[in-house]
C-alpha positions in Angstrom: 20.1 9.8 -13.8 20.8 11.9 -10.6 18.0 12.6 -8.1 17.6 16.3 -9.2 16.9 15.0 -12.7 14.6 12.4 -11.4 12.5 14.9 -9.5 12.0 16.9 -12.8 11.1 13.5 -14.7 7.5 12.9 -15.5 5.7 10.8 -13.0 5.9 7.0 -13.6 2.0 6.8 -13.6 2.2 8.9 -16.9 5.1 7.2 -18.4 4.7 3.6 -17.5 8.4 2.9 -17.7 10.4 0.3 -15.7 12.4 1.7 -12.8 16.1 2.0 -12.1 17.8 3.2 -8.8 19.5 6.6 -9.1 22.8 7.6 -7.5 22.7 9.2 -4.1 24.7 11.5 -1.8 24.8 12.1 1.8 22.9 15.5 1.4 19.8 14.0 -0.2 18.0 13.0 2.9 18.2 16.6 3.9 16.8 17.6 0.7 13.9 15.2 1.1 12.9 16.7 4.5 13.2 20.2 3.1 10.7 19.2 0.4 8.5 17.5 2.8 8.3 20.9 4.9 7.3 22.7 1.8 4.5 20.3 0.9 3.4 20.6 4.4 3.3 24.2 4.3 1.5 24.1 0.8 -1.2 21.7 2.2 -1.3 22.2 6.1 -4.8 21.0 6.5 -4.0 17.5 5.1 -0.9 17.3 7.2 -2.4 18.5 10.4 -5.3 16.0 10.1 -3.0 12.8 9.8 -0.7 14.5 12.4 -3.7 14.7 14.7 -4.6 11.1 13.9 -1.2 9.9 14.8 -1.2 11.7 18.2 -4.7 10.5 18.9 -3.5 6.8 18.2 -0.6 7.3 20.6 -2.7 8.6 23.4 -5.4 6.0 22.9 -2.6 3.2 23.1 -1.2 4.6 26.3 -4.7 5.1 28.0 -6.1 1.6 27.2 -3.0 -0.3 28.0 -1.6 1.6 30.8 -2.0 -1.5 33.2 -0.4 -3.9 30.8 3.2 -2.5 29.9 4.1 -5.6 28.0 1.4 -4.9 25.6 2.0 -1.4 25.6 5.8 -1.8 24.6 4.8 -4.3 21.8 2.0 -2.3 20.2 4.0 1.0 20.4 6.6 -0.7 18.5 4.0 -2.1 16.2 2.7 1.3 15.7 6.2 2.4 14.6 6.2 -0.8 12.1 3.1 0.0 10.3 3.7 3.7 10.3 4.7 3.9 6.7 1.3 2.4 5.7 -0.4 5.1 7.6 1.6 7.8 5.9 0.3 6.7 2.5 -2.3 9.7 2.4 0.5 12.1 3.0 2.6 10.7 0.2 -0.6 11.1 -2.1 -0.7 14.8 -1.1 2.7 15.2 -2.1 2.2 13.3 -5.4 -0.7 15.6 -6.2 1.2 18.7 -5.4 3.9 17.7 -7.7 1.7 17.0 -10.7 0.0 20.5 -10.1 -3.4 19.1 -8.6 -4.8 20.3 -5.3 -4.2 18.0 -2.3 -7.7 17.3 -0.9 -8.1 15.1 2.3 -10.9 13.3 0.8 -8.6 12.1 -2.2 -5.8 11.4 0.1 -7.8 9.0 2.5 -9.0 6.9 -0.3 -5.5 7.0 -2.4 -5.1 3.2 -1.8 -8.2 2.0 -3.5 -7.0 1.8 -7.0 -4.1 -0.4 -5.9 -6.2 -2.1 -3.1 -5.1 -5.7 -4.0 -1.4 -4.8 -3.8 -1.8 -2.7 -0.8 -3.6 -5.3 0.9 -0.8 -8.0 0.3 1.8 -5.4 1.5 -0.3 -4.6 4.7 -0.6 -8.5 5.4 3.3 -8.7 5.2 3.6 -5.8 7.7 1.1 -7.7 9.9 3.1 -10.8 9.7 6.2 -9.1 10.6 4.3 -7.2 13.5 2.9 -10.7 14.9 6.4 -12.2 14.8 7.7 -9.0 16.7 4.8 -9.4 19.3 5.8 -13.0 19.9 9.4 -12.2 20.3 8.6 -9.5 22.8 6.6 -11.8 24.8 9.4 -14.2 24.9 11.7 -11.7 26.1 9.5 -10.7 28.8 9.1 -14.3 29.8 12.7 -14.8 30.0 13.7 -11.8 32.0 10.6 -11.3 34.2 9.4 -14.7 35.2 8.3 -13.3 38.4 5.8 -10.9 37.0 5.8 -7.5 35.7 5.3 -4.1 37.6 2.3 -1.8 37.2 2.5 0.9 34.5 3.8 3.3 36.8 7.0 1.2 37.3 7.5 0.3 33.6 9.9 3.3 33.0 11.8 2.6 36.3 12.1 -1.1 35.2 13.6 0.0 31.8 15.9 2.6 33.5 17.0 0.2 36.2 20.7 -0.6 35.7 19.9 -4.1 36.7 17.8 -4.5 33.7 20.5 -3.5 31.3 20.7 -6.9 29.6 17.0 -7.0 29.0 17.2 -3.3 27.6 20.0 -4.3 25.3 18.3 -7.4 23.9 14.9 -5.4 23.5 16.8 -2.7 21.4 18.6 -5.3 19.2 15.5 -7.1 18.5 13.6 -4.0 17.8 16.2 -2.7 15.6 16.2 -5.9 13.6 12.6 -5.9 13.0 12.3 -2.1 12.3 15.2 -2.3 10.0 13.5 -5.2 8.1 10.3 -3.1 7.7 12.3 0.0 6.8 14.1 -1.8 4.1 11.0 -3.2 2.5 9.0 -0.1 2.9 11.1 2.8 2.4 10.1 3.5 -1.1 7.4 0.6 -1.8 4.4 2.6 -0.4 4.8 5.6 -2.8 5.8 3.0 -5.5 2.3 1.4 -5.1 0.8 4.7 -5.4 2.6 5.9 -8.5 3.2 2.6 -10.5 1.0 -0.3 -11.4 3.1 -2.8 -9.8 2.5 -5.6 -7.3 3.5 -5.6 -3.6 6.4 -8.1 -3.9 8.1 -6.1 -6.9 7.7 -3.0 -4.8 9.3 -4.5 -1.7 12.0 -6.0 -3.6 12.7 -2.6 -5.2 12.8 -1.1 -1.7 15.1 -3.7 -0.6 17.5 -3.1 -3.6 17.6 0.6 -2.9 18.9 -0.1 0.8 21.5 -2.7 -0.5 22.8 -0.2 -3.1 22.9 2.6 -1.1 23.3 1.4 2.5 24.9 4.6 4.3 22.6 7.1 2.7 19.5 5.0 3.7 20.9 4.5 7.1 21.1 8.2 7.4 17.6 8.6 6.2 16.3 6.1 8.8 18.4 7.7 11.5 16.9 11.1 10.7 13.4 9.7 10.9 14.0 7.8 14.3 15.7 11.0 15.8 12.9 13.4 14.6 10.2 11.0 15.8 11.6 10.6 19.3 12.3 14.3 19.7 8.6 15.0 18.7 7.4 12.6 21.5 8.9 14.8 24.2 6.1 17.2 24.7 3.4 14.7 25.3 3.7 13.4 21.7 2.2 16.8 20.4 5.2 17.2 18.2 3.9 14.3 16.1 1.2 16.6 14.7 3.8 18.4 12.5 6.9 16.0 12.4 5.1 12.8 11.3 3.5 14.6 8.3 6.7 16.2 7.3 8.2 12.8 7.3 5.5 11.4 5.3 5.7 14.1 2.6 9.3 13.6 2.5 9.0 9.9 2.0 7.5 10.6 -1.4 10.5 12.9 -2.4 12.7 10.2 -1.2 11.0 7.7 -3.7 11.2 10.2 -6.5 14.9 10.8 -5.7 15.7 7.2 -5.4 13.5 5.1 -7.8 13.5 7.0 -11.1 12.3 5.9 -14.8 14.8 4.6 -17.0 16.2 7.0 -19.7 14.6 5.2 -22.4 11.8 7.3 -23.7 8.5 5.6 -23.7 6.0 5.4 -26.3 3.4 8.2 -26.4 0.5 7.3 -24.0 -2.9 8.9 -24.9 -4.0 11.3 -22.3 -7.3 10.7 -20.6 
């Protein structure tokens, strides 16, 4: 089954079939972004509400942790790690648009409740990874700056100082390792939990399988997400109001294009 055929296949929640991984091409991530933009234009209130929330959280972190740069870096990276879970409501909005239902904010906010057990387990997994990343960040700062850290005004000068190039490289490598792990287990697992009656471990393993079977396409998808998110941060993070909702909507279409039902026709399911 091609990604285009998967997009027109009935939703898994309606068919209750097991999943298979579709074939992918390098243009598919661009199609997912285009579909995410269409969903954002179709239900702008939901997208802008979540976008404003993302921006407010970013500003709050900067304001409250301005005098502790080590915590700022750690929690900023942690916010990126748990970002897929925060975008769940946007995926629900796209799910509703695809099935012909109206995407209302109140439904999107509580979309996790029917699968609250699996969502809680997956959130716990993300929390464990974030705690490990936090501990690693502390170790890096302790190794490279045992004489103390500058105040918040000097943190960017510290990072841009050529004398700290070794620290910068180590920090980037560790961040990429943790970020890649989170991406691999969550790229399709969050929308899968919304769409299918599966447990968190099965969803995470399916997501990991997708990345292993299509490493180059998923690497391109990850790169597009990172570049778009970083560029949106330039005007005081205001670009997140639009960019992050589009990525959230596009993540639903990525799931629908990658994880598709098997070709075997399911038995008739009574409509409720």
